[in-house]
C-alpha positions in Angstrom: -5.7 4.9 -46.9 -3.4 5.3 -43.9 -1.2 3.1 -41.8 -0.8 3.2 -38.0 1.5 1.1 -35.9 -0.2 -0.9 -33.3 0.7 -3.3 -30.5 -1.3 -5.8 -28.5 0.1 -6.1 -25.0 -0.8 -8.0 -21.9 -0.5 -5.4 -19.1 0.0 -5.8 -15.3 1.8 -9.1 -16.0 5.1 -10.5 -17.3 3.4 -13.6 -18.7 1.8 -13.9 -22.1 -2.0 -14.4 -22.0 -2.3 -13.1 -18.5 -3.2 -9.6 -17.3 -5.2 -7.2 -19.4 -5.1 -7.5 -23.2 -4.5 -3.9 -24.4 -4.2 -2.7 -28.0 -2.1 0.4 -28.3 -2.2 2.4 -31.5 0.5 5.0 -32.3 -1.0 7.9 -34.4 1.0 10.2 -36.6 -1.8 12.7 -36.8 -5.3 13.1 -35.3 -8.1 10.9 -36.7 -11.9 11.2 -36.4 -13.5 10.0 -33.2 -15.8 7.8 -35.3 -12.8 5.9 -36.6 -11.4 5.5 -33.1 -14.7 4.0 -32.0 -14.7 1.6 -35.0 -11.1 0.5 -34.3 -11.9 -0.1 -30.6 -14.9 -2.3 -31.6 -12.8 -4.2 -34.1 -10.1 -5.0 -31.5 -12.9 -6.0 -29.0 -10.7 -5.7 -25.9 -11.6 -4.0 -22.6 -9.9 -0.8 -23.7 -8.1 0.3 -26.8 -5.5 3.1 -26.4 -4.6 5.8 -29.0 -1.5 7.9 -28.5 -0.5 11.0 -30.4 2.5 13.3 -29.9 0.8 16.6 -28.9 1.7 20.2 -29.7 3.8 20.1 -26.5 6.9 18.2 -27.7 7.4 16.4 -24.5 3.8 15.4 -23.9 1.7 12.7 -25.6 -2.1 12.9 -25.9 -3.7 9.6 -24.8 -7.3 8.5 -25.3 -9.1 5.4 -24.2 -12.0 3.6 -25.9 -14.1 0.7 -24.9 -16.5 -1.1 -27.3 -19.2 1.4 -26.3 -17.3 4.6 -26.5 -14.6 6.9 -24.9 -13.7 6.8 -21.2 -11.6 9.5 -19.5 -9.1 7.3 -17.6 -7.6 3.8 -17.8 -4.7 2.6 -15.7 -3.8 -0.5 -17.7 -4.1 1.5 -21.0 -1.7 4.2 -19.7 0.7 1.5 -18.5 0.6 -0.2 -22.0 1.2 3.1 -23.8 4.1 4.0 -21.6 5.7 0.5 -22.2 5.6 1.0 -26.0 7.0 4.6 -25.8 9.8 3.5 -23.5 10.8 0.8 -25.9 10.6 3.3 -28.8 13.0 5.7 -27.0 15.2 3.7 -24.7 17.1 6.9 -23.6 13.9 8.3 -22.0 13.4 7.7 -18.3 10.1 9.5 -18.0 7.1 10.1 -20.2 4.2 12.6 -19.8 0.7 12.0 -21.0 -2.3 14.3 -21.3 -5.8 12.8 -21.1 -9.0 14.1 -22.9 -9.9 15.9 -19.6 -6.5 17.7 -19.6 -5.1 15.6 -16.7 -1.3 15.1 -16.9 0.0 11.7 -16.0 3.7 11.0 -15.7 5.3 7.6 -16.3 8.7 6.4 -15.0 10.7 3.1 -15.0 12.2 1.2 -12.1 14.1 -1.7 -13.7 11.4 -3.5 -15.7 8.5 -2.1 -13.8 6.7 1.0 -15.1 4.9 3.3 -12.7 2.2 5.9 -13.5 1.7 8.8 -11.2 -2.0 9.4 -10.4 -3.6 12.0 -8.3 -4.9 10.9 -4.9 -8.7 10.6 -4.9 -10.9 10.5 -1.9 -13.9 8.4 -0.9 -17.3 9.0 0.5 -19.2 6.4 2.7 -22.7 5.8 1.5 -25.6 3.5 2.5 -25.4 0.1 0.8 -27.7 -0.3 -2.2 -29.7 -3.5 -1.6 -30.2 -4.1 -5.3 -26.5 -4.0 -6.0 -25.8 -6.3 -3.1 -28.4 -8.7 -4.5 -27.1 -8.5 -8.1 -23.6 -9.4 -6.9 -25.0 -12.3 -4.8 -23.4 -11.0 -1.5 -24.6 -12.0 1.9 -22.8 -9.3 3.8 -20.3 -6.4 3.4 -17.5 -5.1 5.6 -17.2 -1.6 4.1 -19.1 0.3 1.3 -18.0 3.6 -0.2 -17.8 5.5 -3.5 -15.3 7.6 -5.4 -17.3 10.3 -7.4 -14.3 11.3 -9.6 -14.0 7.7 -10.9 -17.7 6.9 -10.7 -16.7 3.8 -8.9 -18.3 1.9 -6.0 -16.1 -0.1 -3.6 -17.3 -3.0 -1.4 -15.0 -4.7 1.1 -15.7 -8.3 1.9 -14.4 -10.6 4.7 -12.0 -12.8 2.7 -10.4 -13.3 -0.7 -12.2 -16.7 -0.8 -15.5 -14.7 -1.0 -14.1 -12.5 -3.7 -13.4 -15.5 -6.0 -16.9 -17.0 -5.4 -18.9 -13.9 -6.6 -20.9 -14.5 -9.8 -22.7 -11.2 -10.6 -25.9 -10.9 -12.6 -24.7 -8.2 -15.0 -28.1 -7.4 -16.4 -29.4 -6.7 -12.9 -26.3 -4.6 -12.1 -26.9 -2.3 -15.0 -30.6 -1.9 -14.0 -29.6 -1.1 -10.4 -28.1 2.3 -11.1 -26.8 4.7 -13.8 -24.7 6.7 -11.3 -21.6 4.6 -11.5 -19.6 2.8 -14.2 -17.8 0.3 -12.0 -18.2 -1.8 -8.9 -15.1 -3.2 -7.1 -15.1 -5.9 -4.5 -12.0 -6.4 -2.4 -10.6 -7.9 0.8 -7.3 -8.4 2.6 -5.3 -11.2 1.1 -4.4 -14.4 2.9 -1.6 -15.1 0.4 1.9 -14.0 1.6 2.8 -12.4 -1.7 -0.2 -10.1 -1.8 -1.7 -7.5 0.5 -5.2 -7.3 -0.9 -7.3 -9.0 -3.5 -10.0 -7.5 -5.8 -12.2 -7.9 -8.8 -13.8 -5.2 -10.9 -17.1 -5.3 -12.8 -17.9 -2.6 -15.4 -21.0 -3.7 -17.4 -22.1 -0.1 -17.6 -19.3 0.6 -20.1 -19.4 -2.8 -21.9 -16.9 -4.7 -19.7 -18.5 -7.3 -17.5 -15.3 -8.0 -15.7 -12.1 -6.1 -16.1 -9.1 -8.5 -16.2 -6.9 -6.0 -14.4 -7.7 -2.4 -13.2 -5.2 0.4 -12.6 -6.8 3.7 -11.9 -8.9 2.6 -9.0 -5.8 2.4 -6.9 -5.7 6.2 -6.8 -8.4 5.6 -4.2 -7.4 2.2 -2.8 -3.7 3.0 -2.3 -4.3 5.2 0.7 -7.3 3.1 2.0 -5.1 0.0 2.2 -2.0 1.9 3.3 -3.9 3.1 6.4 -5.5 -0.3 7.0 -2.3 -2.3 6.7 0.3 0.3 7.6 2.4 -0.4 4.5 4.1 2.0 2.1 4.2 -0.4 -0.8 1.3 -2.6 -1.6 1.1 -5.7 -3.9 -2.3 -6.4 -5.3 -3.8 -9.5 -6.7 -6.6 -9.0 -9.3 -8.5 -12.3 -9.1 -10.0 -12.3 -12.5 -9.9 -15.3 -14.9 -6.7 -14.0 -16.5 -5.3 -12.6 -13.2 -2.9 -9.7 -12.7 -0.4 -8.1 -10.3 -0.3 -4.4 -9.4 2.3 -2.6 -7.3 0.9 0.5 -5.5 3.0 3.2 -3.8 0.8 5.8 -2.0 2.4 9.2 -1.6 1.2 12.2 0.3 -0.9 13.7 -2.5 -0.5 11.1 -5.2 -0.3 7.3 -5.9 2.3 5.5 -8.0 0.6 2.5 -9.8 3.0 0.0 -11.3 3.3 -3.2 -13.3 4.9 -5.1 -16.1 3.8 -5.6 -19.7 4.3 -8.3 -22.3 4.0 -7.5 -26.0 2.1 -10.2 -27.9 1.5 -8.8 -31.4 3.1 -6.0 -33.4 1.5 -4.8 -36.6 0.0 -2.0 -38.8 -3.6 -0.9 -39.1 -4.3 -0.4 -42.8 -7.6 1.4 -43.0 
């Protein structure tokens, strides 16, 4: 029998019960992958995060699990993990993570906002998939491209009003393709406080709609910077819970930022 500290946070929000519900488990030593899978299923949130201090003293190993298994990257999970570690060591102004793929991610604080440094990912234009368009119930699209590194498809629509009206057929989406794990719909925002609006659907990994998504901005940061000629972008994720993301595109990287709210602190006794 072992105990592990865990926290349930709402990420990419400063309000309780908004943003993305994110369990973060702090491990004292490695545990079996089977157990990580079981704990993620028990929490039954979009992504459960496990953090372990690695052999490198200044680096933390971070792993992300959905209810269907491990995924290589998760923006809101990294944000939540950084929030907990900053609270644990208030003298620290930067934190370094290493993912299962060996990618290093650096976290920093600006007042109450935490930023994660992500590599800049490119995009490739592809021909629209009629079956995916039909499964999403879309009548037309403005742009259509893919990021192979993230296995994510991006579709730009005319307005954020269209974004909010979309009601996907998730079973049809899964049947359309096995080449992606996520489809993102987006548009320029009409609201003054936001630059663009999006929603993210991930039924391929057990998440029909992600409440708030971070890592995709490693692609979208430069896309919308070029479109809107802005160096800092404020993003509205128009899910049921809603969320706010701050994006700062750099030359070869992207800073993805947000706030967090701790809801529950406890111990896993298993």
